[in-house]
Structure formats: structure tokens, C-alpha cells
N, C-alpha and C positions, 0 to 999 in steps of 0.2 A: 739333723744333729739335735739331740734332746727334743725330738718331736717336731722340729722346725725344718722345712725344706729350704735348701739354699742352692744357689746357682753360681758356679765359678765363671764370671764373665770375662775376666782378663788376667793374663799373666804379666807381671811387671818385667823390668829389665833383668837380664841374666845376673844371678846372684849366687854366690857360694858361701855357705856358713863356715863356722870355725872348724868343722870336721871335714871340710872339703866336699860337702854334699850340695847338690843343686837345691836351692831354697829361695825361689823368687817370692816377691810380695804379690798377693792376689787381690783382685777386686771381687768380693763376695756379696751377692745380693740375696737377702733373705725374703721369705714369702710375705712378711709383714711390711716390706718396702724399705727396711733399713739396710745399711751396707756396712762392711768392715774391710780392713786391709790386712788380713791375716798373712803370715808367712806360710808357705806351703807345708813345711814340716810341723808347724804349730797346729794348723788345721787338721793335718793327718793324725797327730797325737790325740786331739780332742775327739775325732771320730773313732779311733781305736779304743779310747777310754770309755766311750759311750756304748753300752751293750746293745742299745737299740739303733745305733748309727748304721746307716747303709749308704752305699754309693750307687747312684742310678746311672746305668750306662745305656745310652740311646743307640738304636740301630734303625736307620731310616727305613730300610726295606722291610724289616719286621713290623715296624709301626704301621706302614702303609698297608701291608698284608692284613694286619689285625683289623684295621678299619674297613678293609674291603671284604672281610669275612665275618662281620658282626652277625650273630645269630640270636635266637630266642634265649640262649643260655647266657648271653652277655647282659650285664646289669647296667641299666641307664643310670648315670649319676646326676645328670642335670644338663644345663646348657650355659655356655658362655655367650652372652649376647652383646650386641653393639646397637645403641640407639643415639639419635641426635635430638636436641630439644627444639620445640616449636614456640618457645617463649618469646614474648614481645619485649622482654627486658633489654634495653639498649646496651647494657654492659655485656650481656651474654651474646647478643646479636653481633657485637663487634669482634668476638673471638672466633678466629677461623678454625674450621675443622673440629668443632666442639662435639665430642662424643662421650658417651658413658659406656664403660666396659664393665659389665656386671655378671653375676651368676644367679641362677634360679633353678629350683627343682620343679617349678611349674613350667607351663609354656610361657614364652615371652609375652604373648597377648594377655595372659592372665596376670602376669607380674606387673604389666604396665597399665592395666585397666583403670586404676585409680591414680594415675600419674599426677593429675591436677591437685590432688590432696596429699601428695607424698614429696617431702623435701629431697628424698633420694633422686627424684626426677625433676627437681627444681620447681615443683608445684606448677607444672605446665604439661600440655600434651607433648608426646614424643613421636618420632618417626622411627620405626624399626628398620635398621639397615641390614643386619645379618645376625645369624646365630650359629653356634657350633655345638652339636650334640657331644656329650662326654660319656664314655663308657669305660668301666673298669679302672677308674682313677679317682683321685681326690680333687674334684674341680675347684674347691675352695683354695687349696694350696696352689693349684695351677693358675687360678686367677691372681693369687698373691704374687707369683713370679712375673706375670704380665705387668701388673701394677708396679712392681719393683723396677723392672727394666725401663718402664716409661715414666719414672719418677720426675724427670726434668720437664716433662710435658704435662704434668698434673695441673689442673685448674686451681689457682690460689686466689680466691676472692671470698669476701664475706657478704652474704645476702640476708635480707630481712624477710622472714616467712610471713604467711598470712596471719599468723598469731602475734606478729610484732616482735618475735624473738629472732636474734641473729643466729645464723648457722653457716658453717663452711661445708660446701659440697664435697662429697667423696666420690671416688671412682669416675670422675670426669677429667677428660684430657683434651688438649689441643693437638690433635694428631690426625693425619689423613687415614681414612678407613683402610685403604689398601696396605698402609704401613702397619697399622694395628693388627690386621689379619696376617701379615707376613711375620710379625713378632710371634704370634701364636703358632704359626707353622714351624718356625725355626726353633722355638722352645721345645716343640713336640719332637722334632727330628734331631735335636741336639746340636744343630749348626749355629745356634744363637751365639755361641762363644766366639765365632769368627766375625761377628758384626758388632757395631756400636751405633748409637743414635747420633745423627748430625743435628745438633740442637738449633742450628740456623734454618735448615730446610725441613726438619721434622721427618727425615727419611733415614732408613737403615743404610749404612754404608759398610763395606767390607773393611776390616782392619788391615793395616799394612802388615805384611809378613816380614819376618827377620831378613828375608832375602831381597826385599824390595829396596 
């Protein structure tokens, strides 16, 4: 919508508008990590009014087939990577499951080579946990959706850099690696709308259905 990718994460309670049409309130996550609570019809009107607006429909089987059949004709867009810090900072060491979820067009090894001089990596060595190659998509927007879904797990601290300046780390989260990878998988196959984050356990849990 207006060049911004958004994900409908949740449909609210059953609601009918003044015209008798189904019009629930939605939880919409934008790629920049912000959220809104649009009504369904209002969001639809904005999409229809935007000539560049598009709806993305995911099909798990087709996506799996696409990844299984990557050829020389497919364009590598970059990598989504997961690293953890090896910092000795007591504040950071006390945070469980602290990982950075980032994007690079380089290899992860190249991107993290100067981690000790880069506040993006908390000015410390890092351990590479995993990476996911991205083909034929916009990995920056994809990364934004991941960050938006995990907004409650985002690291919220202020640190002092080697230059004496204060900074707030970005792209760092307190979330188990397997949960972060599952979020990526479910955003890819479209099933993420059936799940929510349990902010107590830091795990994905299936949403209760209307029939439960």
C-alpha cells in the first residue's frame, strides 16, 4: 500500500457495518514495524484507490517448489541472517536468547567481519547462527515484516559506544532462534496469520479459532 508492504495478522470480533457488510477490525503490521487497526472495508478502499496497490496471496506448495527449483536464472537478492553477540557487557549477557536478525547482500561472514567496530553488532564479536538465502523477492521488506511481527521481543536498551556516544541497538531481539526461524517460515508460506507470539514464553502459539 503506497509502496509499503503490510501483513494482516489478526481479524477482530465479528462486526457488521451500517450497510450490513462484514467489516471486522484488523491488526495490520507494516514492514517498518508500525501497526494499525484498520477496518476491513477501510483497508480495502485504500488498496483499491492506490493504483500500485497489490494483494499478495501465498501458496505453500508453490513456494516450496520455487525454492526446490532455483536455477541460474533466479536472481539472488541477499540473505536474512541470525547472529548472537559474544559481548562481555553484563547488561547484554543477562538477556536470554539475544539475537540479531538482519539482511545483507554480502555473505554473512563479510558483513560481520568488522563487528567489533560496528554498533549494528554491539561493537563485539558475534557468532553466526543461521542464514536464509533470498531469491526473487524484496528481502528488505521481508526483513521488515519479521521485525514487525517480533516487535514485542525487540531489545530496548541504550548503550554507550566506544566513541562515548549513546545509541539504541536495532534489529536485536530476545527470542529463541527456532522461534525466529519459524516466524520466517510462516511469513513465507502465509500461515503466520494463524499464529501469535506468546510474550511470556517467546514462542509462537496457534490462535484460537472461532470454533474453539
